N, C-alpha and C positions, 0 to 999 in steps of 0.2 A: 635364699631368700635375702635381699638388699635392705640394710637400714643402719639410716644415720641417727644418731645419738648426739642433740646439741646442749655443751654445758660443759662444765669444766672442775665441778667439786662433788663434795660426799656425794650427795644423792646421785650423779652421774655415774660415780665411782658404781653404786650398787646396783642401780640399772644396765651398766656392761655388766658384772657379776652378775644378774640373773635373768640378762639377754643371752647371754651367751651358751649357759647350761640349760638354753630351748633344748629343745628333743628338733628341732627345725635345723639347728645348726645354721643359724643366719651367719652373714659376712657381714661382720659390725664394723662401722666406722664413727668414729667421734667428732665432734670441731666442736672445742680444740682442743680435749681430757686433758689429763694429769697424770702422774707417773706413775698412780696404782690404775686406772682407764687403761691405760697402754698395752697391759698383761691380758686386757678380755678383746682391744680393737683395734684398728687400724687409726691414728690420731690426724687429723685434715689440721691446717694450722690457719683457724676462720673461726675468729672470736663469736660468741654466744650473740654478741647486740649487734654485729653484723649482718642485718638480714641483706641487705642486697647483692651481699659472696654468698652467702649460703643458699638463697632459692637459684642464683646460677649455679651452685654448687650441684645442687638437689638437680635443675632440672639438666645438668651435660650427664649425672650419672643414675638418673633415673630409677632413683632410689624405690622400694616396694612400698616402706615405711619412714615416717621421721617422725620422732620422740622428741618430743621437745621438754625440756628440763626447766632450767629458767624462768623466773617470768617475765623479765624485761624484753626477750622478744617474741613472747606471746603479748605484750602491750602495746608493744609496735609493730602487729601485724603479719609474724611469722607465719602464723596457721594461714592466714587469710588467704595469702600470696601462693604460698603452699598449694593450697587447694586448688589456685585457681589454674594451676600447672597442674592439674589432675593430680597431683601428688596425693595420696595416705596420711594423715597425720596426726601424731596424737597430741591434744593441745587445743584447749578454745581458742575460737577469734579473736579477736581485739574488742567488740563491743563486749563479749562475754567474757571476757579475762578483765574488764573495768570493776568487777567486783574485789579484785588485788589491788588494781591500776590505782584509785581514789579510793581515799575510804569515807569521802563523803557522798559521793556516788552511795557505795553501798549502805552507807548509814540510812540515804532516803530512797534506797531501794526497799531495806528492810521494814520502814515506814510505810512505804502504799502497801506490802506485801502482809503488814501485820505479821513480822518473824520477828521474835524476843530478843530485843537486844539492850543495852545501856543507854539512856537518856544522855542526849548530846546537844552541842552547839557548833555552828560551823563559822569561820572567819576566816578571810583574807584580806581585812584590813588590821591592824597592830590596835590601832588606839582602841577599835569596838573590842579586841580582844582583849587586852590590860582595860577596859571599865567595868567589862562582862568579869574576870578574875577578882576584882577588887571591890566586886560588891554583891550583895546578899543573896543576890541565885547562885553563887560560887560554891559548891559543897565539899570541904576539903575533908580526907584526900580527895582528889581527881586526878584524872590521865588530860595528860598534852601528846597527839597524833601528831607528826606530819603526814596530810593529806595520798602523796605519791610513796614512789618505793623507795626506801630507804637502806634498803638491803638487813631486812630485820630491825633496825636501830631505834628507829623514827620514833619510840614511844619513851615519853618520860610519865615517872609518877608522880605527883606530887604531889606532899605534905601540907604544903602550905601558898600560899600567894606569891611568897617570894619566888620560889622553886618553877610555879606555873609563870611568872610574869618572863622567868629570863629563858626557857624552854619557848613559850611562844614569841618571844624578842629577837635569839638567834634564830628559829624555822622561821618564820616570817622576816626575817629582814633576807635571809637566802645565805645566809654567813650556817647555819648545821647541814642542811644535805640538798642546796642550789632549790634550782624549782621546786623540786618534792614535797618542798618543806613552806612554800609561798602561799598555801592555804590551810589549815590546821581546824584538827576538830579537838574539841573539850569534851568529856565524857565524865560521865559518874564512873566513880572504882568501882566494881561489883567486886562480893565477895564470894568466896567459896572455895570448888575444887574443881581446875583448869584440866581440861580433857581437850582430845586432838581427835576428828570424825573423818572421815575422808570414804570417799562414794565416787564410784566410776560412772559416768554420764555419756549415754550417746546422742543425746539430743531433747529426747525423750522422757526414757529410761534411765531407771539408776540401778547399782547392784553396791550393797555395803562391802566396805573392803573391813580388816580385825581392827580395831580401835586403839590406837597408843598415848603412851603420856611423856609429855615433853617437860622438860626443863629448863626454863627462858633467862633467871638470873646467872652471874658470871660465878658466885661463890655458895656454898655450901648454906645449906637452911635457908635458899633462898633467898638470896644476902648480894648485894650489889645493885649494879646495871644491867640493863635487859642486854640481851643478846642474842645471834641466830638461832640459838641453842646450844645447850653443855651437856645434852643427856638425851634418851629417853627408853622405855620400853614397851612392851607389848607381849599380853593383851593388857589394859586397863585395869586398875583393879576398883576401879570404881564406877564401873558403865555395867550394869545388867542387864540380860534380855529384852526387861521391862523399859530402862532408860531408855536402849539403842531404839525400840520401836518407838517411843516416843518421841525421841530425836529425829528419826525417819518420817515421820507423819508430820511435825508440828515445823520444822525447821527444814529437812534437808529437800522434800519431795513441794514445797513451797516454793523453795528457791528455783530450783530447777523448773515448774512451772511456770514461775511469773519470769524468770528469764526470759521463757518459750515464749511467752505474751507478749512481752516487750519487741522482739525479731531478737533476740539474742540468747539464740541453743545455745547452750555449752556442750562440748566435745571434750571430753579432757577427764581430770582427775581435780573433781572439788574437794578442798581442805577447811574444814569447820572449824574455826579455835573456837572453845565452849567454856564460858563456868556455870558451875551446877550451883546457883547459889539457893537459898533457901527459897522465891518467890518460885523457884524451876531453873531449866537450863536457857542460857542465854548466849547469843552472841557475841564474844570480840571480835573474829575477824573471821574473812574467807582470806583464799590463798586461791589460785587459780591454777597451780601445779604441786605435783608430791610437797610434802615438807620434808627440811631438812633439819634434823638426822631421824627423822621421821621414816623415813624411806629408808636408812639403815635395818632398824628394827620388822620393818613390815614386809618389804621382800620377801625375806628369807624365810617367814611362818608359809607362806603358799603352797599349799600341798595341789602343784599344779604346772601351767606354761603362762608366762609373764607375757612371752611374744604372743600367743592367743589373745590374751585379756587386751594388750595396747592393740593390736591390731582391730577385734572386734570393735571395741570403742573409736575408733580411726575413722572408719569403716560406717559407725554409725548406725549398728546391730547388733546392742548385748541382749537381745530376744533371749535367747538361749543360755547365762552366761549365768554357773552358779561357783563361786569362789568357797572353794574349801580350803580349811585352814588345818596346819599344824599343830599337834597338842602344845609341843616344845614351845617356852617363853622368848621372849630374845631381850637382850639389852644393850645401849651402846651407850659407852661413856666419849665423851668430844675431848680431845687433847689439843691444846690452843699455845699458841706461840706468846712470846713475852710480851705486855702490851696490853692484851685483846681483853677489852673490845675497843679501847680508847686507839693501840697502835697494833703494829704487828710487826714482828723482828721477820727479816728472810735471809737464805741461805744458810740455818743451822743444818748441819748434817744432821741425821736418823736412824738412828742404832737400834739394834734390837727386832727390825719389822719381821722377819725368817723365824726368829724364834719365837716369838709372839703368835704366828699362822700356824706357828707347829703346836699347840695348845690345841686338847679336842674343841671343838664347834664355835672355834674363832676365823670369826674376819676381817683386816685390818683393812676401810674403806680410807680412800686418801680423798682429800679436801682441798689444801692450800699447799701442796706438793709441787715440786721440780724435778730436772736432774742437773747437779752441775757439769762441769767441764772433763770432769773424772767420771761422770756416770752415775755417781751418789746420790739419793733422797733426802734431796734438802727441804727444808719448809718455805712454802711460798705465800704463805697467807695468814689471816686472825685463827681459822678453826682451820687442823691441821690434820688430824686422822680422827676418823671413829670408830674403835674398837667393841668391836660387834661382837656377842656371843650368844651361841644356843644351846638348849639345855633343857631336860624334865622339870620344870619349874624356875619360878622367878626367880629364888635363892641359889640356884645351881648357874643360871644363865650368867645373873651380878656376879657371882664366883670367878667364874672363866674369864670376863668382861675385865675384870680388875687382875688378876691372875698376869693376861696380859697386857695389862699398860703398863704393871709392874715391871719387865719386860726392854718397857720401848723409852731412849733417852734422846734427850739433845740437849742444849742451850735455852733455859728460860723457858723450859716449857710445865704449863699449869692444867691442873684438871679437877674437875668436884668428884668429892670424894663419898656425893651420898644420894649419884643417883639410883632411884629402885628401890631404897633401904627402906621408904617410908612404904613401900606397898608389899616389900616382904613383909613389915612389921603387923602388916593390914591382914595379910595373907597366911598369916600364922597363928593369930589371934580371932582368926573368924573359926 
């Protein structure tokens, strides 16, 4: 079986690792991949955003399956184009991917289908936005979000009008995120526990995947600016069977059914970012693809073959799918380059990768990496590595992950030291 994986980050490194372990032994290619992906797949020098080149390549190679990792090619219609060529593709078509591509659309969609979420207002005019932010209807703290795709960075938590005004001005002017910020969503700040829910959908049915917990802020104790994610663990310590059943019935099922009813059948993996509030669970955001770094802890926990699940989803038939999960827990710690998330340092040599992966249960997934002229693995982005470990319980998995992190070094590296610490404390006290 010939499989093309699209993307170059930590998510794709984990997907390449998982697909390469399939009993079906697929011939795996990745466009464009990174220094970690190349251990499992042949790299194809086509950018993930280059839809035309990807379609031409897939047509020429006649892949049996294309797995699309990142959101940008999905919102640009890559899945639509591939399906028109008769090539099975894991990932939703552009109309369904709009649940991630436009926060304004997703908020209006949730309102139409009575899916619980934060109260919000949408603006594309700066004067209107500033008038609202200065008025009595704006209850602080609140959240200002860029409408379009901003690589996980288009969210500003505003404690006061001054912060909110600055965020709205930089976004709506195009200075912060270009066209992605020329429309904004201003919403109430929800309080509670944030959790991540994933489900595979074939357009009509869905199957739940293992729950994960993500850490968005750059610093320990959830301090500092939002990032694309600084670490994660699975299973979540905060989602019991009753809550997962509630989420499936009140949020996931109405989402899948609502998209189908609007002529936007969702075929791929739906991520729902949720806040467990005192008033019940509410949706923070949708993603139309696997999360990063949630994928790095989700994939190692499947007791089965990911290729079978992704292919069944792509072909539109999950009727026989019953994912089973290993009892082991998984923890991923993101190691970032100097300056992240505001900037990143590139070309710094990375030491200790082999020593880290020599530890039991440890896999180092590559995100922002490349090879220099002498073949050394170097930094090539903000989030550089996702150091992942599994073990019999969160405490063991966490200990192994941080032992591996301690063996890896480069100039300017930084990471959080508290990933999964709250969950370990909670489970010990249970």
